[in-house]
C-alpha positions in Angstrom: 0.0 0.0 0.0 1.9 3.0 -1.3 1.0 5.8 1.0 -0.5 4.0 4.0 0.6 5.5 7.3 2.9 8.2 5.8 1.7 11.9 5.9 1.9 13.8 2.6 2.5 17.5 2.1 -0.6 19.5 2.5 -1.8 22.2 0.1 -4.9 23.1 -1.8 -3.1 24.1 -4.9 -2.8 21.6 -7.7 -6.2 20.1 -7.2 -7.1 17.6 -9.9 -10.6 16.6 -11.1 -12.5 14.9 -8.3 -12.4 11.1 -8.2 -13.4 10.2 -4.7 -15.2 11.3 -1.5 -14.5 9.9 1.9 -17.2 10.2 4.6 -17.2 10.1 8.3 -20.3 8.2 9.4 -22.0 9.4 12.6 -23.2 12.9 12.3 -22.5 13.0 8.6 -24.3 10.0 7.0 -26.4 8.8 9.9 -28.2 10.5 12.8 -27.1 8.2 15.6 -26.6 10.8 18.4 -29.5 9.7 20.6 -28.6 6.0 20.2 -25.0 6.8 21.2 -26.3 8.7 24.2 -28.5 5.8 25.3 -25.7 3.2 24.8 -23.2 5.3 26.6 -25.5 5.9 29.6 -26.4 2.2 29.7 -22.8 1.1 29.6 -21.8 3.6 32.3 -24.5 2.5 34.7 -23.7 -1.2 34.1 -20.0 -0.9 34.7 -19.5 2.2 36.8 -22.8 2.3 38.5 -23.2 5.5 40.5 -23.2 9.1 39.3 -24.4 10.9 36.3 -23.0 9.4 33.0 -20.7 12.1 31.6 -22.1 12.0 28.1 -21.3 15.7 27.4 -17.6 15.0 27.8 -17.9 11.8 25.8 -19.5 13.9 23.0 -16.5 16.2 22.8 -14.3 13.2 21.8 -16.6 11.8 19.1 -14.8 10.6 16.0 -12.2 8.7 18.1 -12.2 5.0 18.6 -14.2 4.1 21.7 -11.4 2.5 23.7 -9.3 5.6 23.2 -12.1 7.8 24.5 -12.3 5.6 27.6 -8.6 6.1 28.2 -8.8 9.9 27.7 -11.8 10.1 30.1 -10.3 7.7 32.7 -13.3 5.3 32.4 -13.1 1.5 32.4 -12.5 -0.2 29.1 -15.0 -2.7 30.3 -17.7 -0.2 29.2 -17.0 -1.1 25.6 -18.8 -4.5 25.6 -22.1 -3.2 27.0 -21.8 -0.1 24.8 -21.4 -2.2 21.7 -24.1 -4.6 22.8 -26.6 -1.8 23.4 -25.7 0.0 20.1 -26.5 -3.2 18.2 -29.8 -3.5 20.0 -30.8 0.1 19.3 -29.5 0.1 15.7 -33.0 0.2 14.3 -33.5 3.7 15.7 -30.6 5.1 13.6 -31.7 7.0 10.5 -30.0 8.6 7.5 -29.9 12.3 7.4 -32.3 13.8 4.9 -30.7 14.0 1.4 -27.8 11.6 2.1 -29.2 8.6 0.1 -29.9 10.8 -2.9 -26.6 12.6 -2.7 -24.4 9.6 -2.4 -26.4 7.9 -5.2 -25.8 10.9 -7.5 -22.1 11.0 -6.6 -21.7 7.4 -7.6 -23.8 7.9 -10.7 -21.3 10.6 -11.7 -18.5 8.0 -11.5 -17.0 9.0 -8.1 -15.6 6.5 -5.7 -16.9 6.6 -2.1 -15.5 5.4 1.2 -16.4 5.6 4.9 -13.8 6.3 7.6 -15.4 6.0 11.0 -14.4 5.7 14.6 -16.8 2.8 14.9 -15.4 -0.7 14.6 -15.5 -1.8 11.0 -17.9 -4.7 11.6 -20.3 -2.5 13.5 -20.2 0.2 10.8 -20.8 -2.2 8.0 -23.6 -3.9 9.9 -25.4 -0.5 10.4 -25.0 0.5 6.8 -26.3 -2.8 5.6 -29.3 -2.4 8.0 -30.0 1.0 6.4 -29.6 -0.4 2.9 -26.5 1.7 2.2 -23.6 -0.6 2.4 -23.4 -1.2 -1.4 -23.1 2.6 -1.9 -19.6 2.6 -0.6 -16.5 1.0 -2.1 -14.9 0.6 1.2 -15.8 1.0 4.9 -12.9 1.4 7.3 -13.3 1.3 11.0 -11.2 2.7 13.8 -10.1 -0.9 14.7 -8.8 -1.5 11.2 -5.8 0.8 11.1 -2.8 1.2 13.4 -3.9 4.6 14.6 -7.5 5.8 14.5 -8.5 9.5 14.0 -7.2 12.1 14.5 -4.2 10.3 13.0 -4.2 10.2 9.2 -4.0 6.4 8.9 -7.7 5.9 8.1 -7.8 8.5 5.3 -4.5 7.2 3.9 -5.9 3.7 3.9 -9.0 4.9 2.0 -6.8 6.6 -0.6 -4.9 3.4 -1.1 -8.0 1.1 -1.3 -9.7 3.6 -3.7 -6.5 4.0 -5.7 -6.8 7.8 -5.8 -4.5 10.6 -4.8 -5.0 13.2 -2.1 -5.4 16.0 -4.7 -8.4 14.4 -6.2 -10.3 13.5 -3.0 -12.0 15.3 -0.1 -13.3 14.1 3.3 -16.6 15.1 4.9 -16.7 15.1 8.7 -18.5 16.7 11.6 -15.7 16.4 14.2 -12.4 18.0 14.9 -10.8 14.6 14.5 -12.0 14.4 11.0 -10.5 17.8 10.0 -7.2 16.9 11.6 -7.1 13.4 10.0 -7.9 14.8 6.5 -5.2 17.5 6.9 -2.6 14.9 8.0 -3.3 13.0 4.8 -3.2 16.1 2.6 -6.9 15.6 1.7 -9.2 18.6 1.6 -11.6 18.8 4.6 -15.3 19.6 4.3 -17.1 20.4 7.6 -20.6 19.0 7.8 -22.8 21.2 10.0 -26.1 19.3 9.6 -25.5 17.1 12.7 -25.1 17.5 16.4 -21.5 18.6 16.3 -20.1 21.8 17.8 -19.9 24.3 14.9 -17.6 26.8 16.6 -15.1 24.1 17.5 -15.2 22.6 14.0 -14.9 26.0 12.3 -11.9 26.8 14.5 -10.0 24.0 12.8 -10.3 26.0 9.5 -11.7 23.3 7.2 -11.3 23.8 3.5 -15.1 24.1 3.0 -18.2 24.3 5.1 -21.6 22.8 4.1 -24.9 22.9 5.8 -26.9 20.1 4.1 -25.9 16.9 2.3 -27.4 18.1 -0.9 -24.8 21.0 -1.0 -22.1 18.4 -1.7 -23.2 18.2 -5.3 -22.6 21.9 -5.9 -19.3 21.7 -4.1 -18.2 18.9 -6.4 -19.1 21.0 -9.4 -17.1 24.0 -8.0 -14.2 21.6 -7.3 -14.0 20.4 -10.9 -14.4 23.9 -12.3 -11.5 25.1 -10.2 -9.4 22.0 -11.2 -10.0 22.6 -14.9 -9.1 26.3 -14.4 -5.7 25.5 -13.0 -6.2 24.1 -9.5 -7.4 27.2 -7.7 -8.8 26.8 -4.2 -12.4 25.6 -3.9 -15.1 26.1 -1.3 
């Protein structure tokens, strides 16, 4: 795998016609916020017991792999098993954001490759996308447990580039968390901030993403502007 695990130089100049889009999952493709809250609170009460589950703090670390969040928060790793178990049980409550199905379908109809890079485990992410009837809309789904270092490291994005056989200058990543922006930047991939979920807009914008979108359907216009800029000499887009 040619570039896996090695950061590339960043820069928005020299963009080439778009060939691929990499998506974060929770907060971008699917509205899973309430299910995550329920699963976290269930796991906390089962393992820790007393006290108020600190979901607000957990929410600030979304995008990272669950065991890493537990380490950062000083919580027992034993919470992972009930958290995953409850997440599977509640999976039927997760819904796609309005416009995601149609937008992804149109991107693929235009010949673009698509991938998911999520902090979820790969198995759980693929299971949820299959339940939602969306798994076949992505060429690859990469989980936080399937690379040496999960987000905010660039490994997951670099892995997607290798699997999709595309370069960083012809790809962008859509994410709703600080970790997504940092991960994309580390892989020299343009970052697009998705502000249609439950993320913190101020914190996300403070990371200075390459573009900001407010609805999934805006991705189509962004792709057009990307290609127009690429054909005009690689000027910045967004």
